[in-house]
DSSP file (Angstrom, degrees, kcal/mol; ACC not computed):
  #  RESIDUE AA STRUCTURE BP1 BP2  ACC     N-H-->O    O-->H-N    N-H-->O    O-->H-N    TCO  KAPPA ALPHA  PHI   PSI    X-CA   Y-CA   Z-CA
    1    1 A X              0   0    0      0, 0.0     2,-0.3     0, 0.0     0, 0.0   0.000 360.0 360.0 360.0 126.0  112.7    7.0  133.1
    2    2 A X        -     0   0    0      1,-0.0     2,-0.1     3,-0.0     3,-0.1  -0.654 360.0-145.0 -88.6 133.7  114.3    4.3  131.3
    3    3 A X        -     0   0    0     -2,-0.3     3,-0.1     1,-0.2    -1,-0.0  -0.398  37.8 -76.8 -86.9-179.1  112.4    2.3  128.5
    4    4 A X        -     0   0    0      1,-0.2    -1,-0.2    -2,-0.1     5,-0.0  -0.223  60.6 -83.3 -69.2 157.8  112.9   -1.4  127.9
    5    5 A X     >  -     0   0    0      1,-0.1     4,-2.1    -3,-0.1     3,-0.4  -0.244  35.3-119.1 -62.5 148.4  115.9   -2.6  126.0
    6    6 A X  H  > S+     0   0    0      1,-0.2     4,-1.7     2,-0.2    -1,-0.1   0.779 112.9  57.2 -64.5 -24.0  115.8   -2.5  122.3
    7    7 A X  H  > S+     0   0    0      2,-0.2     4,-2.6     1,-0.2    -1,-0.2   0.879 105.8  48.6 -66.7 -37.8  116.2   -6.2  122.1
    8    8 A X  H  > S+     0   0    0     -3,-0.4     4,-2.3     2,-0.2    -2,-0.2   0.905 111.2  51.0 -73.1 -39.3  113.1   -6.8  124.2
    9    9 A X  H  X S+     0   0    0     -4,-2.1     4,-2.4     2,-0.2    -1,-0.2   0.890 110.4  49.9 -54.5 -46.5  111.1   -4.3  122.0
   10   10 A X  H  X S+     0   0    0     -4,-1.7     4,-2.9    -5,-0.2    -2,-0.2   0.936 112.0  46.4 -65.6 -44.6  112.2   -6.0  118.9
   11   11 A X  H  X S+     0   0    0     -4,-2.6     4,-3.0     1,-0.2     5,-0.2   0.939 112.7  51.1 -62.6 -41.6  111.2   -9.5  120.3
   12   12 A X  H  X S+     0   0    0     -4,-2.3     4,-2.2     2,-0.2    -2,-0.2   0.920 110.8  48.4 -57.6 -49.2  107.9   -8.1  121.4
   13   13 A X  H  X S+     0   0    0     -4,-2.4     4,-2.6     1,-0.2    -1,-0.2   0.933 111.4  51.5 -57.1 -53.5  107.3   -6.6  117.8
   14   14 A X  H  X S+     0   0    0     -4,-2.9     4,-2.4     1,-0.2    -1,-0.2   0.900 108.7  48.5 -59.6 -43.0  108.2   -9.9  116.3
   15   15 A X  H  X S+     0   0    0     -4,-3.0     4,-2.5     1,-0.2    -1,-0.2   0.929 110.7  51.8 -59.4 -42.5  105.7  -11.9  118.5
   16   16 A X  H  X S+     0   0    0     -4,-2.2     4,-3.3     1,-0.2     5,-0.3   0.920 108.2  51.0 -59.9 -42.7  103.0   -9.4  117.7
   17   17 A X  H  X>S+     0   0    0     -4,-2.6     4,-2.0     1,-0.2     5,-0.9   0.941 109.2  52.0 -58.2 -47.0  103.7   -9.8  114.0
   18   18 A X  I  <>S+     0   0    0     -4,-2.4     5,-1.8     1,-0.2     4,-0.3   0.960 114.6  41.4 -53.7 -53.8  103.5  -13.6  114.4
   19   19 A X  I  <5S+     0   0    0     -4,-2.5     5,-0.4     1,-0.2    -2,-0.2   0.908 119.5  43.9 -63.7 -45.2  100.1  -13.5  116.2
   20   20 A X  I  <5S+     0   0    0     -4,-3.3    -1,-0.2    -5,-0.2    -2,-0.2   0.715 130.8  12.4 -76.3 -20.8   98.6  -10.7  113.9
   21   21 A X  I  X5S+     0   0    0     -4,-2.0     4,-1.4    -5,-0.3    -3,-0.2   0.767 122.6  45.6-122.1 -59.0   99.7  -12.1  110.5
   22   22 A X  I  ><S+     0   0    0     -5,-0.9     4,-2.3    -4,-0.3     5,-0.2   0.926 109.9  50.0 -69.5 -45.9  101.0  -15.5  110.4
   23   23 A X  H  ><S+     0   0    0     -5,-1.8     4,-1.6     1,-0.2    -1,-0.2   0.912 113.4  45.5 -61.0 -45.4   98.4  -17.4  112.5
   24   24 A X  H  > S+     0   0    0     -5,-0.4     4,-2.4     1,-0.2    -1,-0.2   0.829 110.2  54.1 -65.2 -31.4   95.4  -16.0  110.7
   25   25 A X  H  X S+     0   0    0     -4,-1.4     4,-2.4     2,-0.2    -1,-0.2   0.899 109.5  48.2 -72.8 -40.9   96.9  -16.6  107.3
   26   26 A X  H  X S+     0   0    0     -4,-2.3     4,-1.6     2,-0.2    -1,-0.2   0.843 111.0  50.7 -71.1 -27.5   97.5  -20.3  108.3
   27   27 A X  H  X S+     0   0    0     -4,-1.6     4,-2.5    -5,-0.2    -2,-0.2   0.918 111.8  47.9 -76.4 -40.0   93.9  -20.6  109.5
   28   28 A X  H  X S+     0   0    0     -4,-2.4     4,-2.3     1,-0.2    -2,-0.2   0.927 110.7  51.0 -62.8 -41.5   92.6  -19.1  106.2
   29   29 A X  H  X S+     0   0    0     -4,-2.4     4,-2.0     1,-0.2    -1,-0.2   0.861 111.4  48.2 -66.6 -35.3   94.8  -21.5  104.1
   30   30 A X  H  X S+     0   0    0     -4,-1.6     4,-2.3     2,-0.2    -1,-0.2   0.932 111.9  49.4 -67.1 -47.6   93.4  -24.5  106.1
   31   31 A X  H  X S+     0   0    0     -4,-2.5     4,-2.3     1,-0.2    -2,-0.2   0.895 111.4  49.3 -56.3 -41.1   89.9  -23.3  105.6
   32   32 A X  H  X S+     0   0    0     -4,-2.3     4,-2.7     1,-0.2    -1,-0.2   0.944 109.8  50.4 -68.5 -45.7   90.5  -22.9  101.9
   33   33 A X  H  X S+     0   0    0     -4,-2.0     4,-2.4     1,-0.2    -1,-0.2   0.889 110.0  51.3 -60.6 -37.0   92.0  -26.4  101.6
   34   34 A X  H  X S+     0   0    0     -4,-2.3     4,-2.4     2,-0.2    -1,-0.2   0.947 108.2  53.1 -63.7 -42.5   88.9  -27.8  103.5
   35   35 A X  H  X S+     0   0    0     -4,-2.3     4,-2.4     1,-0.2    -2,-0.2   0.956 108.5  48.8 -48.7 -58.5   86.8  -26.0  101.0
   36   36 A X  H  X S+     0   0    0     -4,-2.7     4,-1.9     1,-0.2    -1,-0.2   0.871 108.7  53.4 -53.5 -42.3   88.6  -27.6   98.0
   37   37 A X  H  < S+     0   0    0     -4,-2.4     4,-0.5     1,-0.2    -1,-0.2   0.875 109.7  47.4 -64.8 -38.1   88.3  -31.0   99.5
   38   38 A X  H  < S+     0   0    0     -4,-2.4     3,-0.5    -3,-0.2     4,-0.3   0.840 110.3  53.2 -62.6 -36.5   84.5  -30.6   99.9
   39   39 A X  H >< S+     0   0    0     -4,-2.4     3,-1.1     1,-0.2    -2,-0.2   0.855 102.2  58.7 -73.6 -31.4   84.2  -29.3   96.4
   40   40 A X  T 3< S+     0   0    0     -4,-1.9    -1,-0.2     1,-0.2    -2,-0.2   0.644 102.1  54.7 -69.7 -18.3   86.1  -32.3   95.0
   41   41 A X  T 3  S+     0   0    0     -3,-0.5     2,-0.2    -4,-0.5    -1,-0.2   0.493  85.7 107.3 -93.9   1.8   83.5  -34.7   96.5
   42   42 A X    <   +     0   0    0     -3,-1.1     2,-0.3    -4,-0.3    -3,-0.0  -0.567  40.9 165.8 -75.6 138.9   80.6  -32.9   94.8
   43   43 A X    >   -     0   0    0     -2,-0.2     3,-1.9    17,-0.0    15,-0.2  -0.954  49.3 -66.9-145.5 163.2   79.0  -34.6   91.9
   44   44 A X  T 3  S+     0   0    0     -2,-0.3    15,-0.2     1,-0.3     3,-0.1  -0.230 121.2  34.6 -58.4 134.5   75.7  -34.0   90.1
   45   45 A X  T 3  S+     0   0    0     13,-2.7    -1,-0.3     1,-0.4     2,-0.2   0.243  83.0 130.3 103.1 -11.0   72.8  -34.8   92.4
   46   46 A X    <   -     0   0    0     -3,-1.9    12,-2.9    12,-0.2     2,-0.5  -0.547  58.7-128.2 -71.3 139.0   74.5  -33.5   95.5
   47   47 A X  E     +A   57   0A   0     42,-0.3    42,-2.0    10,-0.2    10,-0.2  -0.799  41.9 168.8 -89.2 128.7   72.3  -31.1   97.6
   48   48 A X  E     -AB  56  88A   0      8,-3.2     8,-2.1    -2,-0.5     2,-0.3  -0.785  29.5-143.6-134.1 173.2   74.3  -28.0   98.3
   49   49 A X  E     -AB  55  87A   0     38,-1.8    38,-2.0    -2,-0.2    37,-1.4  -0.993  17.8-135.8-136.4 141.6   74.1  -24.4   99.6
   50   50 A X  E >   - B   0  85A   0      4,-2.1     3,-1.4    -2,-0.3    35,-0.2  -0.345  31.7-103.4 -87.0 179.6   75.9  -21.5   98.5
   51   51 A X  T 3  S+     0   0    0     33,-1.9    34,-0.1     1,-0.3    -1,-0.1   0.530 121.4  55.7 -80.5  -0.4   77.6  -18.9  100.8
   52   52 A X  T 3  S-     0   0    0     32,-0.2    -1,-0.3     2,-0.1    33,-0.1   0.229 125.2 -99.0-114.9  16.3   74.8  -16.6  100.2
   53   53 A X  S <  S+     0   0    0     -3,-1.4     2,-0.7     1,-0.3    -2,-0.1   0.468  70.2 145.5  95.4   8.3   72.1  -19.0  101.2
   54   54 A X        -     0   0    0      1,-0.0    -4,-2.1     2,-0.0     2,-0.3  -0.704  32.6-156.5 -81.7 116.4   70.8  -20.5   98.0
   55   55 A X  E     +A   49   0A   0     -2,-0.7     2,-0.3    -6,-0.2    -6,-0.2  -0.705  30.6 127.5 -92.9 139.4   69.8  -24.1   98.3
   56   56 A X  E     -A   48   0A   0     -8,-2.1    -8,-3.2    -2,-0.3     2,-0.5  -0.981  55.0 -90.4-170.3-175.7   69.7  -26.5   95.3
   57   57 A X  E     -AC  47  71A   0     14,-2.2    14,-3.3    -2,-0.3     2,-0.5  -0.931  44.5-110.8-112.5 132.9   70.8  -29.6   93.8
   58   58 A X  E     + C   0  70A   0    -12,-2.9   -13,-2.7    -2,-0.5    12,-0.2  -0.420  37.3 174.5 -63.6 110.5   74.0  -29.8   91.7
   59   59 A X  E     -     0   0A   0     10,-2.8     2,-0.3    -2,-0.5    -1,-0.2   0.941  62.8 -27.7 -84.8 -46.1   73.0  -30.3   88.1
   60   60 A X  E     - C   0  69A   0      9,-1.2     9,-3.4   -17,-0.1    -1,-0.4  -0.980  56.4-155.7-157.7 159.1   76.5  -30.0   86.5
   61   61 A X  E     - C   0  68A   0     -2,-0.3     2,-0.6     7,-0.2     7,-0.2  -1.000  10.4-154.2-147.9 153.1   79.8  -28.3   87.1
   62   62 A X  E  >> - C   0  67A   0      5,-3.1     5,-2.1    -2,-0.3     4,-0.8  -0.904   9.1-173.7-130.7 102.9   82.6  -27.2   85.0
   63   63 A X  T  45S+     0   0    0     -2,-0.6    -1,-0.1     1,-0.2     5,-0.0   0.721  82.4  57.6 -74.4 -20.3   85.7  -27.1   87.1
   64   64 A X  T  45S+     0   0    0      1,-0.2    -1,-0.2    -3,-0.1    -2,-0.0   0.844 115.9  34.4 -72.4 -37.5   87.8  -25.5   84.4
   65   65 A X  T  45S-     0   0    0     -3,-0.4    -2,-0.2     2,-0.2    -1,-0.2   0.503 108.9-123.1 -94.9  -3.3   85.6  -22.5   84.1
   66   66 A X  T  <5 +     0   0    0     -4,-0.8    16,-2.1     1,-0.2    17,-0.4   0.887  63.2 141.3  52.1  48.5   84.7  -22.5   87.8
   67   67 A X  E   < -CD  62  81A   0     -5,-2.1    -5,-3.1    14,-0.3     2,-0.4  -0.935  34.2-169.5-120.5 140.7   81.0  -22.8   87.2
   68   68 A X  E     -CD  61  80A   0     12,-2.9    12,-2.9    -2,-0.3     2,-0.6  -0.995  11.2-150.8-132.3 133.4   78.4  -24.7   89.0
   69   69 A X  E     -CD  60  79A   0     -9,-3.4   -10,-2.8    -2,-0.4    -9,-1.2  -0.920  17.6-168.4-103.6 123.9   74.8  -25.2   87.7
   70   70 A X  E     -CD  58  78A   0      8,-2.5     8,-3.4    -2,-0.6     2,-0.9  -0.934  19.0-143.0-116.1 133.9   72.3  -25.6   90.5
   71   71 A X  E     +CD  57  77A   0    -14,-3.3   -14,-2.2    -2,-0.4     6,-0.2  -0.846  24.1 172.0 -92.7 108.7   68.6  -26.8   90.1
   72   72 A X  E     +     0   0A   0      4,-1.9     2,-0.3    -2,-0.9    -1,-0.1   0.520  69.3   8.0 -95.2  -8.3   66.8  -24.7   92.7
   73   73 A X  E >  S- D   0  76A   0      3,-1.0     3,-2.2   -16,-0.1    -1,-0.2  -0.948 104.5 -68.4-154.1 162.0   63.3  -25.8   91.5
   74   74 A X  T 3  S+     0   0    0     -2,-0.3     3,-0.1     1,-0.3    -2,-0.0  -0.389 125.6   3.1 -56.3 121.4   62.0  -28.4   89.1
   75   75 A X  T 3  S+     0   0    0      1,-0.1     2,-0.6    -2,-0.1    -1,-0.3   0.437 107.0 110.8  88.6  -5.6   63.1  -27.0   85.7
   76   76 A X  E <   +D   73   0A   0     -3,-2.2    -4,-1.9     2,-0.0    -3,-1.0  -0.902  40.7 175.9-113.9 109.9   64.9  -24.0   87.1
   77   77 A X  E     -D   71   0A   0     -2,-0.6     2,-0.3    -6,-0.2    -6,-0.2  -0.913   8.2-167.4-117.1 128.8   68.7  -24.0   86.8
   78   78 A X  E     -D   70   0A   0     -8,-3.4    -8,-2.5    -2,-0.5     2,-0.5  -0.816  16.3-133.7-115.3 159.0   70.9  -21.2   87.9
   79   79 A X  E     +D   69   0A   0     -2,-0.3     2,-0.3   -10,-0.2   -10,-0.2  -0.919  32.6 167.4-109.7 130.4   74.7  -20.6   87.1
   80   80 A X  E     -D   68   0A   0    -12,-2.9   -12,-2.9    -2,-0.5     2,-0.3  -0.927  44.1 -90.8-132.9 160.8   76.9  -19.6   90.0
   81   81 A X  E >   -D   67   0A   0     -2,-0.3     3,-2.1   -14,-0.2     4,-0.4  -0.594  36.7-126.8 -68.9 134.8   80.7  -19.4   90.6
   82   82 A X  G >  S+     0   0    0    -16,-2.1     3,-0.9     1,-0.3   -15,-0.1   0.725 105.4  62.3 -67.9 -23.8   81.9  -22.8   92.0
   83   83 A X  G 3  S+     0   0    0    -17,-0.4    -1,-0.3     1,-0.2   -16,-0.1   0.691  94.7  64.5 -75.3 -11.0   83.7  -21.1   95.1
   84   84 A X  G <  S+     0   0    0     -3,-2.1   -33,-1.9     1,-0.1     2,-1.1   0.683  81.1  86.0 -83.1 -19.5   80.3  -19.9   96.2
   85   85 A X  E <   +B   50   0A   0     -3,-0.9   -35,-0.2    -4,-0.4    -1,-0.1  -0.712  53.2 148.6 -84.3 103.1   79.1  -23.5   96.7
   86   86 A X  E     +     0   0A   0    -37,-1.4     2,-0.4    -2,-1.1    -1,-0.2   0.638  44.3  53.4-115.1 -17.1   80.4  -24.0  100.2
   87   87 A X  E     -B   49   0A   0    -38,-2.0   -38,-1.8   -48,-0.0     2,-0.7  -0.967  60.1-148.5-129.3 135.5   78.2  -26.4  102.1
   88   88 A X  E     -B   48   0A   0     -2,-0.4   -40,-0.3   -40,-0.2     2,-0.1  -0.902  29.7-125.2-100.3 118.8   77.0  -29.9  101.2
   89   89 A X        -     0   0    0    -42,-2.0     2,-0.6    -2,-0.7   -42,-0.3  -0.401  20.3-156.4 -65.3 132.7   73.6  -30.6  102.7
   90   90 A X        -     0   0    0     -2,-0.1     2,-0.8     2,-0.0     3,-0.1  -0.941  10.0-172.4-114.4 125.2   73.4  -33.6  104.8
   91   91 A X        +     0   0    0     -2,-0.6    -2,-0.0     1,-0.1   -44,-0.0  -0.859  20.3 156.2-119.1  97.1   70.0  -35.2  105.2
   92   92 A X        +     0   0    0     -2,-0.8     2,-0.5     2,-0.1    -1,-0.1   0.211  36.4 113.5-103.9   7.4   70.5  -38.0  107.9
   93   93 A X  S    S-     0   0    0     -3,-0.1    -2,-0.0     1,-0.1     5,-0.0  -0.660  71.1-120.5 -90.6 133.4   66.9  -38.1  109.0
   94   94 A X     >  -     0   0    0     -2,-0.5     4,-1.8     1,-0.1     5,-0.1  -0.179  24.0-115.5 -61.0 164.9   65.0  -41.4  108.2
   95   95 A X  H  > S+     0   0    0      2,-0.2     4,-1.7     1,-0.2    -1,-0.1   0.792 114.6  57.0 -77.0 -28.5   62.0  -40.9  106.0
   96   96 A X  H  > S+     0   0    0      2,-0.2     4,-1.9     1,-0.2    -1,-0.2   0.906 108.4  48.0 -69.9 -40.1   59.5  -42.1  108.8
   97   97 A X  H  > S+     0   0    0      1,-0.2     4,-1.3     2,-0.2    -2,-0.2   0.929 112.4  46.7 -71.6 -41.2   60.9  -39.3  111.1
   98   98 A X  H  < S+     0   0    0     -4,-1.8     4,-0.4     1,-0.2    -1,-0.2   0.849 111.4  52.4 -57.3 -40.4   60.5  -36.6  108.5
   99   99 A X  H >X S+     0   0    0     -4,-1.7     3,-0.8     1,-0.2     4,-0.6   0.845 108.2  52.4 -69.4 -34.2   57.0  -37.8  107.7
  100  100 A X  H >< S+     0   0    0     -4,-1.9     3,-0.5     1,-0.3    -1,-0.2   0.814 104.6  54.7 -74.6 -27.7   56.0  -37.7  111.4
  101  101 A X  T 3< S+     0   0    0     -4,-1.3    -1,-0.3     1,-0.2    -2,-0.2   0.608 101.3  57.4 -85.0  -5.5   57.2  -34.2  111.7
  102  102 A X  T <4 S+     0   0    0     -3,-0.8    -1,-0.2    -4,-0.4    -2,-0.2   0.633  88.3  96.5 -89.6 -15.7   55.0  -33.0  108.7
  103  103 A X  S << S-     0   0    0     -4,-0.6     2,-0.1    -3,-0.5    10,-0.0  -0.488  88.4-104.0 -71.8 139.8   51.8  -34.3  110.6
  104  104 A X        -     0   0    0     -2,-0.1     7,-2.9     8,-0.1     2,-0.3  -0.377  38.6-154.5 -69.3 144.7   49.9  -31.7  112.6
  105  105 A X  E     -E  110   0B   0      5,-0.3     2,-0.4    -4,-0.1     5,-0.2  -0.908  14.2-159.9-125.9 153.4   50.4  -31.9  116.2
  106  106 A X  E >  S-E  109   0B   0      3,-2.9     3,-1.8    -2,-0.3    -2,-0.0  -0.974  80.7 -21.4-134.7 113.9   48.3  -30.8  119.2
  107  107 A X  T 3  S-     0   0    0     -2,-0.4    -1,-0.1     1,-0.3     3,-0.1   0.908 128.9 -50.2  51.2  47.3   50.1  -30.3  122.7
  108  108 A X  T 3  S+     0   0    0      1,-0.2    -1,-0.3     0, 0.0     2,-0.3   0.298 119.2 106.8  83.3 -10.2   52.9  -32.5  121.5
  109  109 A X  E <  S-E  106   0B   0     -3,-1.8    -3,-2.9     1,-0.0     2,-0.5  -0.685  79.5-104.9 -98.6 148.9   50.7  -35.4  120.3
  110  110 A X  E     -E  105   0B   0     -2,-0.3    -5,-0.3    -5,-0.2    -6,-0.1  -0.672  43.2-128.3 -75.7 127.3   50.1  -36.2  116.5
  111  111 A X        -     0   0    0     -7,-2.9    -7,-0.1    -2,-0.5     3,-0.1  -0.251  29.4 -86.7 -71.1 161.0   46.6  -35.0  115.8
  112  112 A X        -     0   0    0      1,-0.1     2,-0.4     2,-0.1    -1,-0.1  -0.336  54.3 -86.8 -71.8 156.8   44.1  -37.2  114.1
  113  113 A X    >   -     0   0    0      1,-0.2     3,-1.5    -3,-0.1    -1,-0.1  -0.472  34.7-149.7 -68.7 118.6   44.0  -37.3  110.4
  114  114 A X  T 3  S+     0   0    0     -2,-0.4    -1,-0.2     1,-0.3    -2,-0.1   0.769  92.7  67.2 -64.8 -21.7   41.6  -34.4  109.4
  115  115 A X  T 3         0   0    0      1,-0.2    -1,-0.3    -3,-0.0    -2,-0.1   0.721 360.0 360.0 -75.0 -14.8   40.5  -36.3  106.3
  116  116 A X    <         0   0    0     -3,-1.5    -1,-0.2     0, 0.0    -2,-0.2   0.364 360.0 360.0 -88.7 360.0   38.7  -39.0  108.5
């Protein structure tokens, strides 16, 4: 039995190397660039989430030390590494819609006010 030519095997090995090494590296570099762009838009008062699921409001940040201070509850500020702050919370719901969602419902209809 004859195996394939050495040139074909070399080309196949090169193609596999591109697929397994180069393409994922490019994807990771692009994701890191997007994360940096998002972090540059963050200012104190921005609602954010860390990559480990901690929600809070950005109190202050020190880009030189890679530190962010998040207020997670009134008067409670935690110090986290800046690279863990990965998501900016977007609150696009109008106030009326969010208020309607907090009212009790019964079979899809807003229930009467229990205070009355």
